[in-house]
C-alpha positions as CSV (number, residue, x, y, z in Angstrom):
1,M,79.3,90.1,98.9
2,D,76.8,93.0,97.2
3,T,78.6,95.8,94.7
4,K,79.1,98.6,97.6
5,T,81.2,96.2,99.5
6,R,83.5,94.6,96.7
7,I,84.4,98.6,95.7
8,I,86.0,99.3,99.5
9,G,89.3,97.9,99.6
10,H,89.2,96.7,103.1
11,P,86.1,97.3,105.7
12,T,88.1,98.0,108.6
13,L,91.7,98.6,107.8
14,R,93.4,101.3,109.3
15,A,97.2,102.7,108.4
16,A,98.1,101.7,111.9
17,D,97.4,97.9,111.2
18,I,99.9,97.6,108.7
19,A,102.8,99.4,110.7
20,P,106.3,97.7,109.9
21,N,106.8,98.5,113.6
22,K,104.1,95.6,114.0
23,A,105.7,92.8,111.8
24,A,108.6,93.1,109.9
25,S,106.9,91.7,106.5
26,F,105.0,95.2,106.2
27,S,106.3,97.3,103.8
28,P,107.2,100.6,104.9
29,N,106.8,102.1,101.8
30,L,103.6,100.8,101.3
31,H,102.7,102.1,104.7
32,K,103.9,105.7,104.3
33,Y,101.9,106.1,101.4
34,L,98.8,104.9,102.6
35,S,99.5,107.1,105.2
36,A,100.1,109.9,103.4
37,R,97.8,109.1,100.4
38,G,95.1,106.7,101.4
39,V,91.8,106.7,101.4
40,F,90.3,106.2,104.3
41,F,86.6,106.2,106.1
42,R,86.6,108.5,109.3
43,D,85.2,105.3,111.2
44,G,87.4,103.0,109.6
45,G,88.1,101.2,106.4
46,L,89.9,101.3,103.9
47,L,89.0,102.7,100.2
48,D,91.7,101.5,98.0
49,A,91.9,98.0,96.4
50,V,94.7,95.9,94.7
51,Y,93.6,95.8,90.8
52,A,95.4,93.2,87.8
53,V,95.3,95.1,84.7
54,K,94.0,92.8,81.9
55,P,95.7,91.5,78.7
56,D,94.1,93.3,75.9
57,T,93.0,96.4,77.3
58,K,93.4,99.9,77.1
59,A,94.2,100.0,80.8
60,A,97.1,96.9,79.5
61,K,98.1,99.4,76.9
62,W,98.8,102.3,79.7
63,F,100.3,100.2,82.3
64,G,101.3,96.6,80.8
65,A,99.5,93.5,81.3
66,G,99.6,91.9,85.0
67,T,100.3,95.1,86.1
68,L,99.1,95.6,90.2
69,L,97.2,98.7,90.6
70,L,96.6,100.5,94.1
71,G,93.6,102.1,94.7
72,F,89.8,102.8,93.7
73,I,87.1,102.7,90.6
74,D,84.4,105.8,90.3
75,D,82.8,105.6,87.5
76,D,84.4,105.2,84.5
77,F,87.8,106.6,86.8
78,F,90.5,104.7,88.0
79,T,92.2,106.3,90.8
80,G,95.3,105.2,92.2
81,S,98.9,104.5,91.8
82,R,101.0,101.5,90.0
83,L,102.1,99.1,93.3
84,I,105.4,99.0,92.4
85,A,105.6,102.4,92.4
86,V,104.3,102.8,95.9
87,L,106.7,99.6,97.2
88,C,109.3,101.6,95.7
89,N,108.9,105.4,96.6
90,G,106.1,105.2,99.4
91,S,104.4,108.6,99.8
92,K,106.2,110.1,96.9
93,A,104.4,108.0,94.3
94,D,102.0,109.7,91.9
95,R,98.5,108.9,92.5
96,A,96.3,110.4,89.3
97,A,93.2,109.9,87.7
98,Y,92.8,107.6,84.8
99,P,89.9,107.7,82.4
100,G,88.3,104.6,80.5
101,V,90.4,102.3,82.3
102,T,88.1,100.3,84.3
103,D,86.9,97.7,82.4
104,G,90.5,96.3,82.0
105,L,91.0,96.1,85.7
106,E,90.3,92.9,87.9
107,L,89.8,93.3,91.5
108,V,92.7,90.9,93.5
109,E,89.7,89.0,96.0
110,D,91.1,89.5,99.6
111,F,94.6,90.8,99.0
112,W,94.2,93.4,101.9
113,D,93.4,90.2,104.4
114,R,96.1,88.5,103.0
115,Y,98.8,90.9,103.3
116,L,97.5,91.8,107.1
117,E,98.4,87.7,106.9
118,L,101.1,87.6,105.1
119,G,102.3,91.1,104.4
120,R,104.9,91.7,101.6
121,C,104.7,87.9,100.8
122,A,100.8,88.8,99.7
123,I,102.4,90.1,96.9
124,D,105.2,87.9,96.1
125,P,104.1,84.6,96.9
126,S,106.3,82.8,94.6
127,H,109.4,84.4,96.8
128,Q,111.3,85.5,93.7
129,E,111.2,89.7,94.4
130,H,114.1,90.8,96.4
131,F,113.1,92.9,99.6
132,L,114.7,95.6,102.1
133,G,115.4,93.4,105.4
134,D,116.3,90.1,105.8
135,R,113.6,87.8,104.2
136,F,114.9,84.4,104.2
137,Q,117.1,82.1,106.7
138,T,119.4,79.6,104.8
139,Q,120.8,76.9,105.8
140,G,122.3,74.5,103.7
141,D,120.2,74.1,100.7
142,T,117.1,75.7,101.8
143,R,115.7,78.5,102.8
144,T,112.8,79.6,105.1
145,C,111.1,82.8,104.5
146,F,110.9,84.5,108.2
147,W,107.6,86.5,107.3
148,C,105.2,83.4,106.6
149,N,107.3,80.1,106.7
150,H,107.3,79.4,102.9
151,R,110.3,77.0,102.3
152,Q,112.4,76.9,99.2
153,R,114.9,74.3,97.9
154,K,118.2,75.2,95.9
155,V,118.5,73.8,92.1
156,L,121.2,73.5,90.6
157,T,121.4,73.0,86.8
158,P,124.3,72.2,85.4
159,R,124.8,73.8,81.8
160,I,127.4,73.5,79.2
161,V,128.8,76.5,77.4
162,H,130.6,76.5,74.5
163,D,132.7,79.6,73.3
164,T,134.0,80.0,70.3
165,T,136.9,82.3,69.3
166,W,138.9,83.0,66.0
167,I,142.1,83.3,65.9
168,A,145.1,84.3,63.6
169,E,146.6,81.9,61.7
């Protein structure tokens, strides 16, 4: 993959491709944000990519290590938003330019291809986050993701708790 291709979030993606009416797994807020603030090419394709913040960098001081960002890199600026802000606030999420943080960002390879396949499960592959809408079908001790068929088994871990109370004699 050449350098120019790497900076493009997805070469053919359009906002309509991830509309929530196409699949319940697509985030309504991500769709709203990209429709209003996403940087698309006229002939198709999305400039915005997803980046993870590397630890012990200027970007980590600003955003926190491991934070996912949605936007693009231009010279020494990152322009975009925190992905969680987009997922929570849709088109109301702030988009800003941040200087001097680009060396602290790592491209999340193939994010958009995985999102097209799995929807929000691409953001939360461990299935620990709660999203609006039904995500799981539960039967007994097993739950299955409606969106990607990921299965989880419930495990109960017993614990002993001793409470200490002091009483007057």
